[in-house]
matplotlib code that plots the C-alpha trace (Angstrom):
import matplotlib.pyplot as plt

x = [-30.0, -32.5, -35.6, -38.8, -41.1, -39.4, -36.6, -33.7, -30.4, -30.7, -31.7, -29.6, -30.0, -31.6, -31.3, -34.2, -37.3, -39.4, -39.8, -40.9, -37.7, -35.6, -37.3, -37.4, -33.9, -33.2, -34.4, -32.1, -34.4, -33.4, -35.0, -34.0, -35.1, -35.0, -33.5, -35.8, -39.1, -38.9, -40.2, -39.1, -39.1, -37.6, -35.0, -32.7, -29.1, -27.6, -29.9, -28.0, -26.6, -29.8, -29.1, -27.7, -24.6, -22.3, -20.6, -17.1, -16.6, -12.8, -14.1, -16.2, -13.6, -11.2, -14.1, -14.5, -10.7, -10.8, -13.4, -11.1, -8.5, -10.6, -12.4, -9.0, -7.2, -10.3, -10.2, -6.7, -7.6, -10.1, -7.9, -4.9, -7.5, -8.8, -5.5, -4.4, -7.4, -6.9, -3.4, -4.3, -7.3, -4.7, -1.7, -4.5, -5.8, -1.9, -1.7, -5.1, -4.3, -0.5, 0.6, 1.8, 5.2, 6.7, 9.5, 6.8]
y = [-1.9, 0.1, -0.6, -1.2, 0.8, 3.9, 4.4, 4.4, 2.8, 1.0, -2.5, -5.5, -9.2, -11.2, -14.6, -17.3, -17.9, -20.7, -22.9, -20.7, -18.6, -21.5, -22.8, -19.6, -19.5, -22.2, -20.3, -17.0, -15.0, -14.1, -12.3, -8.1, -6.1, -2.4, -0.9, 2.5, 0.7, -2.6, -4.3, -7.8, -8.7, -10.9, -10.3, -11.8, -11.4, -9.9, -6.9, -5.4, -3.0, -1.2, 1.5, 4.0, 5.5, 5.5, 8.4, 6.6, 4.9, 3.7, 2.4, 0.3, -0.8, -1.6, -3.4, -5.9, -6.2, -7.3, -9.9, -11.1, -11.8, -13.6, -15.8, -16.6, -17.2, -19.4, -21.5, -22.0, -23.7, -25.7, -27.2, -28.0, -29.5, -31.5, -32.7, -33.3, -35.7, -37.4, -38.2, -39.7, -41.7, -42.9, -44.1, -45.8, -47.4, -48.3, -50.3, -51.9, -53.1, -54.4, -57.9, -59.0, -59.4, -63.0, -62.3, -61.7]
z = [4.0, 3.5, 5.3, 3.1, 5.7, 7.2, 4.1, 6.8, 6.5, 10.1, 8.8, 9.6, 8.9, 11.4, 12.9, 11.3, 13.6, 12.8, 9.9, 6.8, 7.6, 7.6, 4.3, 2.6, 3.1, 1.0, -2.0, -1.2, 1.5, 4.7, 7.7, 8.1, 10.9, 11.3, 14.4, 13.9, 13.1, 14.4, 11.3, 10.1, 6.3, 4.1, 1.3, -1.1, 0.2, -2.8, -2.9, -0.1, -3.0, -3.7, -1.3, -4.1, -4.9, -1.8, -0.3, -0.2, -3.3, -1.9, 0.9, -1.1, -3.2, -0.3, 1.2, -2.2, -2.3, 1.2, 0.6, -2.4, -0.5, 2.4, -0.6, -2.4, 1.3, 1.9, -1.2, -0.8, 2.8, 1.2, -1.4, 1.1, 3.5, 0.5, -0.8, 2.5, 3.1, -0.8, 0.5, 3.6, 1.8, -1.0, 2.1, 3.7, 0.4, 0.0, 3.4, 3.1, -0.7, -0.6, -0.6, 3.2, 3.6, 3.2, 6.1, 8.8]

ax = plt.figure().add_subplot(projection="3d")
ax.plot(x, y, z, "-o")
ax.set_aspect("equal")
plt.show()
């Protein structure tokens, strides 16, 4: 990410400090720090693509492809976990609502 003060590409996402930074992160503003000039500023998370044309477009395509694969795998895990939770819920409901057997 480009630093707005010194215009170098050495800015990185930083941890939120204080109540104000936690509150503005709700709307999507996150803190960044610059390694060179040590300035701290808030930016929208998706504004990292403003760095201009990349020197390695094939590398960017690989990164995007990897992100898509990770997102797909994450969604598959979530669906599996929610499905298993639903099955457990239905099984518990079944055992709680069934009629007691007459022989026991």
